[in-house]
Wavefront OBJ file of the C-alpha trace (Angstrom):
o trace
v 73.871 86.692 89.812
v 73.996 88.761 92.510
v 75.560 88.445 95.936
v 72.978 88.764 99.357
v 71.894 91.333 101.168
v 73.893 92.079 104.239
v 77.791 90.471 103.073
v 80.365 92.339 104.238
v 82.977 94.492 101.766
v 85.602 91.320 102.518
v 82.674 88.827 101.075
v 82.050 90.598 97.972
v 85.610 92.235 97.254
v 88.336 88.933 97.938
v 90.142 88.224 94.917
v 88.989 91.655 92.581
v 90.838 94.683 91.802
v 89.135 98.127 92.502
v 89.068 99.463 88.703
v 87.004 102.740 88.990
v 84.502 104.632 91.460
v 80.807 104.904 90.238
v 79.854 107.223 93.431
v 77.126 105.705 96.090
v 79.549 103.796 97.743
v 79.569 101.600 94.148
v 83.069 100.059 92.522
v 83.655 98.588 88.848
v 86.467 95.552 89.652
v 88.123 93.113 88.185
v 88.306 89.480 88.870
v 91.334 88.329 89.032
v 90.707 84.373 90.212
v 88.597 81.710 89.704
v 85.451 80.870 87.335
v 84.640 84.200 86.532
v 88.841 85.125 86.233
v 89.089 88.322 83.825
v 85.015 89.362 84.222
v 84.058 93.304 85.429
v 81.906 93.540 87.802
v 79.704 96.503 89.856
v 79.397 95.480 93.199
v 77.771 97.818 95.796
v 78.631 96.995 99.288
v 76.278 99.502 101.037
v 73.498 96.871 98.521
v 75.118 93.907 99.138
v 75.216 93.271 95.769
v 77.068 92.436 92.438
v 76.549 92.344 88.484
v 78.336 91.755 86.051
v 78.677 94.333 83.643
v 81.411 93.570 81.475
v 82.502 89.768 79.785
v 86.353 91.047 80.012
v 88.137 93.757 81.124
v 89.528 94.621 78.154
v 85.816 95.523 76.562
v 84.753 97.554 79.203
v 88.058 99.677 78.554
v 88.347 99.962 75.701
v 84.540 101.070 75.618
v 85.277 103.286 78.538
v 88.002 105.032 76.727
v 84.767 105.881 74.524
l 1 2 3 4 5 6 7 8 9 10 11 12 13 14 15 16 17 18 19 20 21 22 23 24 25 26 27 28 29 30 31 32 33 34 35 36 37 38 39 40 41 42 43 44 45 46 47 48 49 50 51 52 53 54 55 56 57 58 59 60 61 62 63 64 65 66
């Protein structure tokens, strides 16, 4: 699933919590509600897209610690 080009930052980030910045305006965000609740996604407002990077926060955080 990908976001559409030209989506506003608010459209991409509503219902999420920023976890980390990856540089160049790209961020990792935790989905807080809805059918994808608990997943971690990479959000790039400049590109207007988003992609899942981890099925749950715990998995993402454990890998991040290593």
